[in-house]
C-alpha positions in Angstrom: -17.4 93.1 151.1 -15.2 90.3 149.6 -12.6 90.8 152.2 -15.0 90.4 155.1 -16.7 87.4 153.5 -13.4 85.7 152.7 -12.0 86.3 156.2 -15.2 84.9 157.8 -15.1 81.7 155.7 -11.4 81.1 155.3 -9.8 82.9 158.3 -7.3 84.6 156.1 -7.2 87.7 153.9 -8.8 88.0 150.5 -6.0 86.9 148.1 -6.4 89.9 145.8 -5.6 93.6 146.4 -7.9 96.6 146.0 -6.9 97.0 142.3 -8.3 93.5 141.4 -11.7 94.5 140.3 -10.5 97.5 138.3 -7.9 95.2 136.6 -10.5 92.6 135.9 -12.7 95.3 134.2 -9.7 96.6 132.2 -8.5 93.2 131.0 -11.8 91.4 130.5 -14.3 94.1 129.5 -16.6 91.8 127.6 -16.4 88.7 129.8 -16.2 89.8 133.4 -19.0 91.3 135.5 -19.5 92.2 139.2 -23.1 92.3 140.4 -24.0 94.1 143.6 -26.9 93.8 145.9 -28.1 96.8 147.9 -30.5 97.0 150.7 -31.8 100.5 151.5 -28.8 101.9 149.6 -26.2 99.9 151.5 -24.1 97.3 149.8 -25.0 93.9 151.2 -23.5 91.5 148.6 -21.5 91.1 145.4 -20.9 88.3 142.9 -18.3 88.0 140.2 -19.2 86.3 136.9 -16.8 85.4 134.2 -18.1 84.2 130.8 -16.6 82.8 127.6 -17.8 80.5 124.9 -21.3 80.1 126.2 -20.2 79.1 129.7 -20.4 81.4 132.8 -18.3 80.8 135.9 -19.2 82.2 139.3 -15.8 82.1 141.1 -16.5 84.4 144.1 -19.4 85.8 146.1 -19.4 88.0 149.2 -22.3 89.1 151.3 -23.0 90.7 154.7 -23.7 87.7 157.0 -26.6 89.4 158.9 -28.2 91.8 156.4 -27.5 89.6 153.4 -28.9 86.5 155.0 -32.1 88.4 156.0 -32.6 89.5 152.4 -31.7 86.1 150.8 -28.7 87.8 149.1 -26.8 84.5 148.7 -29.6 82.8 146.8 -30.5 85.8 144.7 -26.9 86.8 143.8 -25.5 83.3 143.7 -28.3 81.5 141.8 -31.5 83.3 140.8 -29.9 86.3 139.1 -27.0 84.5 137.3 -29.5 81.9 136.0 -31.8 84.7 134.7 -28.9 86.7 133.2 -27.3 83.7 131.5 -30.6 82.4 130.1 -31.2 85.9 128.6 -27.7 86.1 127.2 -28.0 82.6 125.6 -25.3 80.9 127.8 -25.6 77.1 127.8 -23.7 76.3 131.1 -23.1 77.9 134.5 -20.3 76.6 136.7 -21.3 77.3 140.3 -18.0 76.4 142.0 -16.7 73.8 144.4 -18.7 74.0 147.6 -22.2 73.4 148.8 -22.8 70.4 146.6 -26.0 69.3 148.3 -27.5 72.8 148.0 -26.6 73.0 144.3 -27.9 69.5 143.5 -31.3 70.5 145.1 -31.4 73.4 142.7 -30.8 71.2 139.6 -27.1 71.4 139.3 -25.1 68.3 138.4 -21.6 67.4 139.4 -19.1 67.3 136.6 -15.7 65.8 137.0 -12.9 67.8 135.6 -9.2 66.9 135.3 -6.1 68.9 135.7 -2.8 67.6 134.4 0.5 68.6 136.0 4.0 67.4 135.0 6.6 68.4 137.5 10.1 68.9 136.1 12.0 67.4 139.0 12.1 63.9 140.5 11.2 65.3 143.9 8.3 67.2 142.4 7.0 64.0 140.8 7.3 62.2 144.1 5.5 64.9 146.0 2.7 65.1 143.4 2.4 61.3 143.3 1.6 61.4 147.0 -0.4 64.6 147.2 -2.8 64.3 144.3 -4.3 60.9 145.2 -4.8 62.0 148.8 -6.4 65.2 147.6 -8.7 63.3 145.2 -9.9 61.1 148.1 -10.5 64.1 150.3 -12.5 65.8 147.5 -14.5 62.6 146.9 -15.3 62.5 150.6 -16.4 66.2 150.7 -18.6 65.7 147.7 -20.2 62.6 149.2 -20.7 64.5 152.5 -22.2 67.5 150.7 -24.7 65.3 148.9 -25.6 63.5 152.1 -23.9 60.2 151.2 -21.6 60.0 154.2 -22.7 58.6 157.6 -21.6 60.5 160.6 
């Protein structure tokens, strides 16, 4: 399910092998869950949720484009069910990921700016990062503005 979804959206293979979900279960037994959606017994979607310290993260979702869309799997697995589960478990925050900003804002999410710091060891690495990260930041700002409907076509 994840492989097909990832291929469809990213045009490249899912970055983790078949052992990924078993390893996640083995290494994070109390903080990682995979939820599945079935329609007439057939798997039509799945969502990964990681939680720690009162915050849940939803890093990946996969669903059947045709059957999943008809059954609103994206909204049920991606929003409705995690919100209900997190509220029942007492989590204070849910991080929904880095895409579909407009859709998430319409559902009450707010954008939160997070920083990552990187200190390359080499002079060349510092030069490349000095060029790359400002350009990446501008691209992300544009994507967020576009997602929220603040960019004119």
